[in-house]
N, C-alpha and C positions, 0 to 999 in steps of 0.2 A: 114572860119578862124575861129578857136576857139575862146572862150569868155575868157579874161583877166581882173583882176582887180588886182589893187595893193595897199597894205597898209603898212603904215609905223607906228612904233610904238616905243617908247622911254623909257626907263627903268633907273631909278636914281641907282647911285652908291649905296645909302644905300637899295633901294630895291632887288638889286643884292645880296650886302653882306649877308641880310637876307637870301633868297634863297638859297644861297650857303650852309649858316650853316645849313640850314632845310635840306640840302640833305647829310649831315653828317651822319642823323640817317637812312636815306634810303641806304646808303652806308653800317653802321654797319650790317642792316638787311640783304643785299643783301649778305655781306660776311660770315655772319654765316650761311645764307641758303645755299651758295655754299660749304661751309666746309661739312655741313649735308649732302647735296646733291652728293658732290663727294665721301664720306664715305660709304654711301649707295649704290651709283652704285659700288664699288669695292664689297661690300657684295653680293650685286643681281648678279654681273658678275660670280663671284666664285659659289654663290649657283645654278646659272643657268647652270653652265659648270659641276658641281657635279651632278647635276640631269641629264643632257644629258649623261653624262659619265655611270652613274648608269643605265639608260635606255637603253644604248647601249651595256650593256651586259644582260640584260634581256629579250630583244625583240624576238619575237618568229615568226619566217614564217610561215604562213598558207596560204591555198587556198582560192580564191574567193569565192568557194562554195564546199562542203556544209560549214553551220556554225558546227563548231565543240565546243560544250559545253563544252569540257575540258579545253578549254582556256578562258572560260568566266573570265572577270576582270583581265585576263592577258594584258600585253604589245606587240600587235602583228604588224606584217607588210603584208599588203596584197597590190597586184598589179592587177589591171584588167582594162576592158573599163566600163566606165558608161553606163547605159542604161536609158532611159526615155520613157515613153508610151504617156502622153499628151504634145502639145503645151503649151508654156506659152506665158501668155497674159496680155498687158497692157487694162484694160477695159475702161481706160479714152478716149484712143485713137482708139482704136480697132486692134491695131499691135500685131502682133503674130509672133513667131518664136520656133523650135525646139532646145533646148538645156538645158545647167543647169542654166544658169544665163541671165536674159534680162536686161538692166541697160538702164533707160530712162536719158537723159541728157539734161538740161535745159539752155537758154540763153536768157537774155531779154536785150534790147535795152536800156541803161542807162546813164544818165549822169556821169561823173567822175571828180574828182577833184585832182590835182597835184598842189602841190604849191614849190617854189624855194624861198629860202632866202639869203639874203646878209645884214650881221651885222657888224658894225663898231663902235668900243669902241673910246670915245672922250676924252679929257683931261678932267681930273676928275672923270673919273670911269663910267659916262653913257655909255649906250649900246643904239644905234640905230639898228634898225631892219627894212628892206624893204624886204617885202614878195609879191611875185607876184603868184596869184592863175589862173590857167588856167583849162577851162571847156571844155571837148570834149565829144563827142557822142561814146559809144562803147558798143559792145557785153560783157556782165559779167555773169557767171554761179552761181555768190552770188549775192544778192540783195545790193545794196548801199544805205546806209542812207542819203539822200540828206538833212534832217535837221541838219546834223552835217558839213554841207560846209559853208566855211566863207561869202559865199553870194546864200544863198538858192534860193530866190527870181528868178523866171526864169529858175532854174535849179532842177525841182521838179523830183522825181521818183516815178513812182507809187507802189503800194505792187507787190511783186513777188507772184500770186496767183497760178502757176504752181510751183512744187515742185519736186526736182530729184528724183527718187527711183529706188530701185532694187527687182527684182521679181525672186524667187529662184525657182527651180523644186523642188515639193511636193514628185513625185513619184520616184526621181531619186535612181537607184540601182548600186551596185557594187559586181557583182554575187549575192551572197543571202542576201549581206548587204545593209542595207537601207542608205542613204546619206543624212544628216542634213545641215542645212547653216554653219556651223562651218567647215564643210569639202569644200562644194561647192564654198565658198566665196574665199577658198585658190586656186582653179583651173585657170589655166591662160589659155593663147590663145584667149581671146576676140577679136572678129571682129566686124565692122562696119555692122549694118543690112539695108541690101538694101530698099530703100523706091521707090516708082515709084507713076506716075499718076493712074496706076489701082487701086492702093491701097486708091487714095484719097476719093473714094465713101465711103468706110467702114468707113474711119477716120473721116468724116464729119458725119456720121451716129452716130458713138460713141461719138463723143465730142459734139454734139449739134448744132442746127440751130443758137444759139447766137452769133456763133465764125464765122470769116470771115477766113477759112483755104483754104491753098495751100499746094502742096508738091514741092519743090524747092531744088536742089542742095542735094540731099537724106535727106531732112530735113521736118518736118512737120511746116510751118511758120502760125502763127496767127497774121494777120495783111493785112492791104490794100495792099500793095506793095512790095514784097520781094526785088525789085530793088532799092527802094527810103525808108530805114526803118523808123520808127517813135518811139518816144520816148514810152515806154509799149511794143511795138511790140516783140512778143516771137517766137524763133525758137527751136524746139525738135526733138535729134536724136536718136539712139539707139545703142547699142554695145551687141552683142550676144557672149556669150562663148558657144560652142558647145560642145558635149559630146566626151569625150576622153578617152586614157589609163591613168590612174593615180596610185600614190603609195601612201599607207596612214600607218602611224606608231600611233598608237591608242590603248585605252584601248577597249577591246571586251566587249559591255554591251550588253547581248542577240544578236540581229543582229544589233547594230548599234554601230558608235563609240562615244568614250566621251575622254577627257583629261584623261590620267593617272598622278596621283601625286605621286611623288617618295618620299622616306624617310624623305627630306628635304624640303618637301611641294611645291617643282616647278612643275609645269605642262607640259606635253608633248601633243601634236598633231600634226604632221607633216603631211603635204601633199605636194607632187612634181607630176608634168608632166611626165608622160613616166613611162617607167618600170626602176624605181631607186633602187640600193642594199639599205638596211637599213643603213649600214657602211656610204654610200655617204651621206644620208638622215642627219645621226646625224653629220658627219663632216660639211655639210654645215650649220646645225643649230649651231654648235661652232664657224664658221667663222661669222655668223651673229650676234651672243652675242658678239663676241671680236669687230666688228665693232661699235655694239652701244656702247660697253663700251668707246669705244677711241673719237668718236662723244661726249659723255657727258662728258668726262674728257676737251676734246679741249673747249666746250662751257664753262663749269665751269671754267676753267682758265680765259677765254676773261670775263667774269662776274667777276671775282675777282679784276682784274685788274679795270674794270669798277667799282667796289665798293671803292675799294681804292682811284681810279681817284675822287668820287664824296668826299671822305673824307680830300682828298687835295684841292678841288676846291677853298676853301675861300682863300687860298694863293694866285692864280693867281687873283682874284677878288678884294682883297685888293691891289694887286700891280698894277691893272688896272687905277688908279689914274695918273700913266705915264702909255699910253698905251704900250711903248716899254718894260717896265720894266714887265708889266703883261704878254706880251708874252715870255718873257726869262723865267720868273717863271713857267709858264707853261708847257714850255718845260723839266722844270726840274722835277716838280711834274709828268707830265707824263712818265717820265723815271722811277721815284721812283715808281709809281704806277703799272709799267709793272713788276719792281724786284719784288715787295712786292706780287703781286698776283702770280707771277711765283713760288715764294719760299714758300708762303703759300698753294699752291695747291700741289706740289709736296711732300711738307713735309705731307700733308693730305693725299694724296694716299700713300707715303711711309708706315704712319701708319696704315692705313688700309689694306695693303698689308701684315704688322708685324700681325695684328689682325685674317686678314681672311686667309691668307696663311704663315702661320709663317716658315714651311719647306721650302716652296720655296724661302722665302725671305733670309733665315738662308744660304741656300747654294748660292744664289746669292752674298751675302755679303762675304761668306767665299772664294767664285771662283774671287770675286773682290780683297779681301784682298791678296789672293795668289798671284795673278797678279801684284799688286802693290807691294807686298813685293819682289818677284823674280827682278822686275823692279829697285827695290832699291838695292838689292843684286850685280844686274849686272852693276849699275851705279856705287857702291862702289869698285866693282872689276876692273873696269876701271880705276877709279880715282887712285886705288892703283898702279896698272900697270905703268899709265901715271907718279905718282910721283917717283916708283923705277927707271923707265928708266931715268926722269930726273935727279936724284941723282948719276947715275953711269955713266952720260955724261961728 
């Protein structure tokens, strides 16, 4: 059974009013930050799109071997198979594998805290909050700070001494070109690296005699009993990215690949798995750029609504002297915050488009205006015919 504790707190109406008015400043800062962020996002999306368009018109297809000095510092497209000569090794545990990247994944058995709160507004505006904290033991890949728990006593987590890491090949080549981490980190196709009892002796020797180590379920287990984990027990697994055929678009710098800087300052270094034409790689990059821009737009709109909600929050708290009145007021302020956030966000994006994409904006407005005018004329024409028909009847 999980450990549970329940705590009840009461906040007076005056304290709630003070906190709500303090939240106005936070709301203003949030709104200003979102407006700036949305405008920056439109400019950055345009900058990236134009840089990719420029790159697509400059890229030169070259063979993987030999390196042609005439293309030095140019934007090139190369396709070929990755080759490595030495295996990758995690020296801490003696685990090896042949590929371009060896990723060590680490989990520790820890206490976790979950909370569930129920809040009730009382007559007079005070607020009672009953919070139930539930503590369970789980595997987690990140360290959980138990000192921040509502009840840390009896739920202490030790320090996570073993860290996750990634080990890249230092001798990886693509034909006559050498490959650095900036390229290798974008190579896909990683797979779990099998571990078995046969490698346990090598793992134990590398890890040292101070640890109780076993291999179970394709993981290195550091603890007494894998079947009954205790707080602080750790398990380590590995993913290996094998050598494969890739396509690279980057700046040729001798026999190395570096990001290519376009005229507007954006940088291009694209990597794709398999034999992918440069046009497809640039289109994929454009699609990713558009997706990121839309995600930031949506998040910005939501944060704008939250900002206006904070500014309007005091109205609901003031009305909470009568709980039903407070509920009704909050429904109204929530709707107002939604509308204001939508309007401000839309206007910000529109103005940013006008600043960064004036031609496109004018074309859209012209087309929209033409359609609206055509609909208006069509409606007037039908109205005239209807009136004429009514007059002759």
